[in-house]
Each structure stands twice: as structure tokens, then as C-alpha cells.
N, C-alpha and C positions, 0 to 999 in steps of 0.2 A: 517790646513789652506790651501786653494787652491793656487796652484802655478801658476804664469803667465809666459808662455814661453817668453824668451828673445826677440824673433822675433815679439811679439805683442807689438806695440807701443801705442795702444789705448785700453781703457777699457770701457766696458759697465757700466752703473750705478750699475747693480747687481754685477759685478766683483769688482768694486771699493768698494761697500758696504761690500762684503765678505772679501776683503783684509784689509780694514781699520777698520772694526768693527762698522762703523757708519751706521745707518739706511738709507735706500733710501730716506726717507722723510727729514732726516737731510742733506743729500747731496744736495737735491733739494733746501733746505733752504739756505745752505752755498752758493750755486750758485746764488740764488736770492740776496744775500747780497754781492756778488762780492768777496767771499773768494776763490772760485775755478771757473774755466771756463771749458766749454765744447764746442764742435762743434756739429752740427747736420748733420746726414747722409741724403741722398736723401729720406729716409723713415721717416725723422724727429725724429730719435732716437739720444739720447745723446751719445757722445764719449768723454772720458776724456784721456788726456795725462798721461803717467806713473808718471809724476811729481805731479799729483794730490794726489797721495798716501802720499807723504811727506807733502804737504800742509794741507791735512786733519789731519795727525798726529800732525802737528804744532798747528792747530786750536784746536784740542781736548785737547792737553796738556795745552795750554794757558787757555782754558775754565776751566779745572780741578782746576787750581789755582786761578780762579775767575776773569780772565781778560774779560771785556766785548767784544762782537763781534765787535763793532765799533772800539775799540782800536786795536784789532787783524787785522782788515781790513786795518787800517792806517799803521800798522807795515808792513804788506805784500806789501802794495802799495809803501813803501819806498825802497823796494829791487830793484836793477837794473834790468830793463827789466822784472819786475815781476817774477824773477826766484824763485826757491824754497828756503826756508830758510835752512841754514846749521848750524853746531854746533856753529860757531862764531856769526851768527845772533842771535841764541837763547841766547847765553851768553850776548850779548850786550843788547838785548831787555829785558831779565829777570832782568838785573841790573837796567834798566830804570823803570821797573814795580815794583821794590822792595818797593819804597816809597809809591806807591799807595796801595800795599798790606798791608804794615805796618799800614797805616791809616785805612784801613778796619778792620784790626785785633783790633786796638784800639777802633773803633766804636762798634764792636761786643762785646768786653770786657765790654764796658759801658752798652750796651744793656743787657748783662747777669747780670751785677751787679745791675741794676735797674729794672729788669723785675718783681720781686716780689712786688715792690712798685706800679706797674701798674695794677696788677690783680684786676678786679672788680671796677676800678675807673670810667670807662666810659669816660675818657679823656675830654669830653666836659665840665665837671663841675670843672676841676682842674684849679687853678690859674697858676700853673707852672707844666710842665710835662718834666721830664728829657729825655723822649724818643722822643716825637714829637717836642720838643723845647729844645734841649740839652743845649744850651748856654743862654736860657731864654732871647732871644733878644726882645721879645714882651711882656714879663711879666709885665713890668711897665705900658704898654699901654692898653693891652687887656687881657681878660680871655677867656677860652674855645677855640673854633676853631679860630685860629689866622689869617688864610689867607682869610676866607670868608669876613669879614668886609673890608679888604684891597681891595678885588676885587670889592665890592660894591662901595667903595669910588672912585676907579679908573673909574668905569662906570659913577658915578655921576659927576665926573670932566670932562667927555667927552673923556676919554681914550679908 
């Protein structure tokens, strides 16, 4: 892994990519979403502060456990002066995210358990579908695609 001399306080996008393991396109995407920031040189080249390494590591770790980018951005925005997250920040945020992850695990378990029921059904012909309508909230009212009739009714009502 390429080393960055201590006297260098800013990184090019290529250096940040090499050090973080994130593709240049991913870094540009993170920047467009407000997860990292850069300044532009007089030649319009991006330069990232060394703290971007920690922010990219934080983003990638959170993504690996399934946290959406919008949630990650909100977490980073809560840090004082948008400083880089430290170990305590990660502990606090990961505890807050635990419930969200537990709910996703529960949903994935339900999907796994009912997946074989869904093969070949075509979903539009089912009266109830445990995957697209897990709590059967529309089953008494509608069959097939449940949201399309709702949208039509809203248009007819002038919404």
C-alpha cells in the first residue's frame, strides 16, 4: 500500500483511492452525496484532506453492514464541525443502527422462508403475497397489484 509522507496534508483523488481501496468513481460519488469534501486547485483538480481517509473508511464500513448512504451522511453531519468519526462515534452510531439492522435481518429471514412459495406465481394473480404485501394490509380490499388501483383512485379524486 502506498505510503503518504507526513508532510503532505492533501491527497489527490488517485492517492485517496489507492490508500482507501475505494474506486475513484466511488470517491466522486461520495463527494456528490456530501460524505467527503475536496477543494479545487487552480487547475480544477480535486484535493482531499488527510481526514478523508478516515471518513471513507467509516462510510465503507457502514455500507458493508447495510447502512444506507443517506443515514451515513446524517451521522457524519451530526459530528461537531464535521470532524472525522472516531472509535466512540462508531460505537454510538453502531448501537443506534442495531435496531435497523435487526429489522432488516427479520425481513430477510421472512423473504428466505417464503421465497419458494413465490416461484412461478406471477404475483399479479395472487390474492395475497407474503413478499410484496407481507402483512396483507390490502388483501381484503384488492387482489393483484395493490398500489396501481390506489394511484388511479387518487387521480380520479383530483389528488
